[in-house]
N, C-alpha and C positions, 0 to 999 in steps of 0.2 A: 504494499499500500504506499502511495506517495505521501510526501509531507503536506499537511494541510496549510494553505495560505490563508491568513486572516487579515482583512482589510481594517485599517485603523482610521477612525474619524476623530479628530480632536475638537472638542467644543469649548475650549477654554474661553475663547472670545465671545461666545454666545451664552451657553449655559453656565459657564464658570463665572461670567460677569454678574450672574444673579446671586452670587454670594453676598451676604449682608455686608454693606460697607465698601464693596468693591466697584470701581467705575474707572475703566482704562481710558486715558486720553487717546485721540486718533493716532498720534505718532507712536504711542506705546503699543496700541493694537498692531500697527504696522511692523514694529520691531519684533513683536512676538510671532506674528504671522510669517515674517521672513525667516526667523530661526526654525519654526516648525516645518515650513516647506523646504527651505534650502539646506539647512543643516541636519535636522532630525529625519528629513525625508518622510514625513507623515503623509499617508495616502490622500487624505482629504482634511480640510479644516472648515469648520462652521464658524463664521466670523461675525455674525450679527443678526438682528431681527429687523424685518422691514418696518418702516413707518414709525420707528421709535422716536427719533430725534434728528435734528440737523447734524449734530456731532456724530451720530451713528452713521449717517449718510456719508459724511466726510471720511470716516474711517473705512467704511466698506468700499468706497470709491478708490481710496488710496491703495488698499490691499489688492483690489481687482487690477488696478493699473500696474502695480508691481508684478503681480502674478502673470499678467499678459506679457510683460517685458521678458520674463524668463521662461515663457511657454508652458505655464502651469495653471492657467485660468480655470480649466475644467475641474481642478481640485479645490476650488474655492466655492463654498456653498453658503446660502443665506436662508434663514427661516422666513417663510412667508405664510400668509393666512388665506383661508377660503373666503375672500372678500371681493369676489368679481375680478376686476382688472387691477385694483390698487396696489396690492403687494408686488405683483409681477412687474408692473410698470416701474415701481420704486426700485426694484433689484435691477431691471434692465437699464434704468437711468444711471445706476452706479457702475454699469459695465459687467454685471454678473451674468454667468451662463447657467447656473444651477440653482433651482429653488427647492428648498425642503419644506414642502407643504404640510401644514399642521391640520390634520383631521381628527375626528373624535373616534377613539378606539373602544369606547364602552357605551352601551345603550343609555346609561344614566347621563353621561356628558352630552350625548346627542340630544336627548329629549329635554333634560332639565337645564342645561347650560345654553344650548342653541335654541331650544324650543322648536325643534324640527323633527320630522319623522325620519327614519333611516333612508327612505326613498328620496326625500327632499335633500338630505345631506349628500347622498351619492350623486344626485344630479348637479349640485353645486360644485362638488369636487371635479366631476368630469368636465364641467365648463372651464374651471380654472386650469386643469391639465391641458385642454384643447387650446386655450388662449396662450399658455406658456409655450406650447409647441409652435403656435403661429409666430411668436416672437423669437423663435430659434433657441429656446431654453430647454434644458433637461429637468425632469421632475423626479424627486424622491418624495415619498409620502410617510409622514409620522402618523401612527395610530396612537394618539395621546391616550393615556390610562388603559393601554392594551392589557396590562396585568389584571386589572379589575374587570376588563371586558371578558377575558378568557375565564375568569373566576365566576362572574355573575351572569354574563350574557354572551356565551360563546356563539350562539346562532347569529347574533348581530355581527360579531367579528367576521364570521364566514360569509354572511350576506354582503358585507362591505367588500371583502376580498374577492368573492365571486364576481361582483360587478365591476371590479377595477383591475384584476389581475392581467387582463389583456388590453389595458388602455394605453400602454406605452410608458407606464411608470417604471423608472430604472431600479429603484430599490424600495422595499417596504421596511420601515424602521419601527421597531417594536419596543416602546419604553415601559419600564417599570416606574411610572411617573411618580408614584407616592412611596416607592422604596418598600413595598410590602412583601416581596417574594423571597422564597428560600430556594436553594439550588435544585431541590427535588421538584418543585413546582415549575422552575424554569425548564428543566429537562422534559417534564410532562407536556407543558404548553407549547414549547418550541418544536418538539417532535410532531405534535399534532399539526402544526403549521407547515413544517417541512413535508410531511407525509401527504397532506392535502394538496400542497402547491409545490411540487418537487422541483420545478424549473425556475423558481423565484429566488431572488436574492433578498435575504433577510439580514437586517442589522439588529443588534440588541443594545439598548440604552439603559444602563443601571443607575440606581440612586442608592445611597449608603445609609439609609435610616436605621437599618438593623446591623450595620457593619458587614454587610454581605455583598456589597457591589462587586468586588473582585471575584469572590466565589460564584456569584451568579453569572458573571461574564464568562468565566471558564465553563460553567454548565451550559451556557448558550452555545458556545463553540463546539462543545462535546456533542450537542444535540442537532447540529447542522447549520447554525448561524454562520454567515460569511463575513460579517463585519461587526466591530465593537466600537462604541462610543466611549471616549475617555476625556479627562481634563488633566492639565498639568497640576501637580500637587493635590489632585482630588477636589479642586474648587467646585462649587455648585451650591445651589439652593439648599437650605436646611443643613443636612449632614454631608452634602456634597455628592460628587460623582465617583466613578471608578478612576483611581489615579493611573495616569499613563505609564509611569515607571513600574508600578506593581503588576499591571496587566501584561506589560511586555515581557518581564522576566518569567512570570507564571506560564504564559503561553509557550515560551521558548523552552523553559527548563522542566516544567511539569507535564506539558501536553505535547512537546516536540513539534509545535507549529512553527511556521515562519512568518515573519512580518517584514515590512520595509524599513523599520526603525533603525537608525544609527545609535547604537546604545551608548557610546562614549560621549554623546551630547546630552544625555538625560539630565545630568547634573547642572549643566550650563543653562538649560531652558528652565529648570526648576529655580535656579537662583534668580534668573531674570524675572519670572513671574512672581516669585516671592518679593522681590524688590518693588515691582510696579503695583502689585495688589496690596502690599502692606500686611498680608497674612503670612505669619512666620510658619515655616515647616517645623513640625515637631522633631526634637533631636533624635527621637527613636523611630521616625517614620522610615520604613523599609527603603533601601536603595539611596534615598536622597537626604535622609537625616544626618545631622552633624556627627552623631555618635555611632552610626551603624557599622563603620569600619574601624572602630576603636576597640582594641582588647584592653580590658581593665585588669583582670586577674593575672598575676605573674605566671601561674601555671599554664595559661593559654599561650603566653609568649614563649614559654619553654617548649610547649607542644608544637608551635608553629616552626620553631627552630629545628625540631626533630621531625622533619617531613610533613609539615602543614597539617598537623593532627587536629587543629581547631579551626579549619577553613573549609568552606563549601564552594559551590560553583559561583557564588556571588562574589567573585574577587573584585576589589575596588577598581583595578585598572580597566576592567571591562566597561566601567561607567565614567571613565575619565577622572578617577580618584585614586587615592593611595591609602594603604592600611596604616593606622597609627596605633601606638601602644601607650595607653594612658599612664600618667605618672602621678602617684598618690600613695595613700597609706596601704593599699592592697597590691602595689606594683610588684614588689619583690625584686630580686636581682635580675631575673630573666627579662622583665619589662625594660628595666633600666639599661641592661646590657644591649638589648636590641636597639634602643634609641641611641645609645652611644655608638653602636656599630654603624648605624645609618648616618650619623653625624661625622663619622670618621675619627671619633675620639677613643684613644686606647688608654685604659687605666689598669693599674695593678689590682689584684683581688682586694687588698686593704683599702685602696682608694675607692673602689666601687662600694665597699661596705660603708664607708663614711658618707659617700653621696647618697646611698640608700637610706641611711639614718636621717639625713637632712630632708630628703623628700617625704619620708614617712612623717616626720615632725610637721612639715608644711601641710600634708594631707589631713592630719589630726586637726589642724586649725581651719579646715575647709578651704584652704588656698588652692586655686587651680594651677597646676604645674603643666606646662606644655613642653614639647620637644625643643622649641626655640629658647625656653628658659634654661634648658639643661646646661649649656656651656656656662651660664652665669652662676648656677648652682655649684658646678664644678669649680669655677673660679673662686666663689665664696668659700668653699670648703678646703680647697687645695691651692691656696694663693701662691705658694712657692713653685708650683709646677705649671701654672698657665699664666699667660701675659695679662696685664691690666687692660682695661677698656682703652681702645685707641681713639675713640670719639667721646669727649666728655663735655657736659654742660657746665660751664664755669659760673655763669650768672644770667639772669634774665629778668625782665619786667614786662608784664602785659597790662594793658589799660583799656577801659571802655568808658565812653561818655555819651550822654544823650545827644543825638544829632551828628555824631562823629563815628567814623569807622574805627573799630578796635585796632590797636597798635601793639607792636612787640619790639623791644630792644634786647638783643641777645649777644652773649659772648660764649664761644665754644672753643674747645681745643681738639685739634685733629692731628694725630701723630706728633704731639709735642708742640705744635704751632697754634697760637691763638688767633681767632678772627672775631670781628664784631660786625653786626648788621642790624638794620631796622626794617620793619615791614608793616603794612596795613592789610587787613583782610575782612571777610564777612563775619568772622568770629575771632576770639582770642587765639585759638589753636591755629586757625587758618593764617592769621597774621604771623605767628611764630614759624609756621612751615615755610611761608613766603620768605621770611628772613633767612632761614636755613638754605632754601633754594638759591637765594642770591649769593651766599657764601660759596656754595658748591659750584655755581656757574662762573662767578667772577674770579675767585681765588684758586680754585682747583681744576677749573675747566672740565667739570664732570657733570653727567646728567643725575638727576635726583629722582628715585622711584616715584611713581604716581600712586595716589591713594585709590585703591579699588573698592574698598568697603570699610565702614566704620560703625562699630556697635558699642553701646555703653550699657552695662548692667550693674545692678547691685547684687553681690553674691547672696545666696540663700541665707535667710536668717538675718538679713540686714535691717538696720534701723535708719532713721533720718540722718544720723551721723556716721552711717556705715562707709566702709571703703567702696570706692567706685572701680569697677573693672572696665577697662577699655580694650577692645579687641580691634586691631587694624590690619587689614589685608592690603598688601603693597604689590604693585606690579613692577617688577624689575626686568624690563626688556622681555616681557612675555612669561617670566617666571613669577609665580605667586609666593610671597612670603607673608606669614601671619604671626604677629607679635602682640603681646599683651602687657598692659601696665596696670598696677594696682596702687591706688592712692586715695586719700580722703578728698582730694580735689580732682574734678573731671579733667581739667586742662593738664594738671600735673601727671595724671595717669596716662593721658595721651602722649605727653612728652616722653615719659619713660618708655612707652611702647615704641616711639619713634627712634629713640637712641638705641634700643635693643636691635632694631632693624639695621641701623647705620653701623653698628659694631659687627653684626653678622657679615655685612658686605665688606666692611674694612678689613676684617680678618681674612676674608677670601682674597682680597686684593693683595695682601701681604703674602699669602700662600702661593700666589701666581708668580711672584717675583723670584 
């Protein structure tokens, strides 16, 4: 038997935008669509709903224009309604070629929401399909509330399908609109559809109200569905939709199905959507969470060293990530040795013991220790065996005043030579960094890494006077460095993180000489 191919439709820009508090700007929608189509190679993207707003029209038009330029316009789809010509004209005006028509998949929705008989609704659908064809558009059909339709009114579902299956509709899309189904029901209902309409392309669209969206999606493919609907990070109304990353790996690893998805771009699209949506990904979210490729227990690091005993098929490199070994009170020698090895640091057993004691002590205080911190812990514990910081902050002052831009005056020491500079910026830290950039450009003739991400948190258990943890991700000519600073003052914490990064780079410069 050949490998099953499953078509993936990503609805982040339509259904995902129904997440409470999420509204993408037109240019943000374009950037997400560009990455989905061009980098991830998603088969289809649903990018908006007809007649919603002028901003939505601008976004859909921009995406259609971009997709036409790269020859992928047929993979861009827009939700339309059975409203005569209005939705179809709106989509055509945007340059779209595919309408995903929203019809009623349960008798209750048909009679109680539309106030129409099944025959009247079918006639309206057929008119919309015919008009779309006149305008040169392809049509897919959503059977909204199909799950309740199969549960409460299957004869209505069959009546609808019998009347429309030969009307030229390309795909019939079957949503579990209210997220009520379990995998056994999905298998039962999907098999009935496939058996009755064997030559029809069916998509399944899951919602996660019972935390079963991914399981139900797998059950749908197992039962003959040809396509699945997903969103990046599982965004969507109420509890969200099936997450793209989880569906992809389960299809490939558990079902041995194939898709078009480029897996090593999954992390990048997740980070982009997280940034634009403002909805943080849980650190333990499979595939894309911050912690999922971090081993904490020292015994796991020891097992990985001995023929990958604690690893499965979900290796981080597959998704454009790398495995990390957490440093804390449960690390043990193996975790620390693994981190030291990856940093190229060689210590004697006695030195390793002293570093382990220091990290355990920090872990007991709930301090977060990262790989980037390790050279500085080593330096702190074994001062006589490692060099001092090559980049030091001698003094600085930052100021802010009403009506004026924040400013910074700094004095730094780099490899024994002191430099001074001043700068202004949009905030105190921005002014500080601009002064630093000036020093590196004018006096050292060197580029300064760009800031890729900046996050501020209060460690667990913090009070109003708690330490602030600042995590900064830097882009150093395409290489990402992440450093952390801990201080009672947010600007000071960010400055500490900055100097950790500068010392990492400076030590590398010395090593090259």
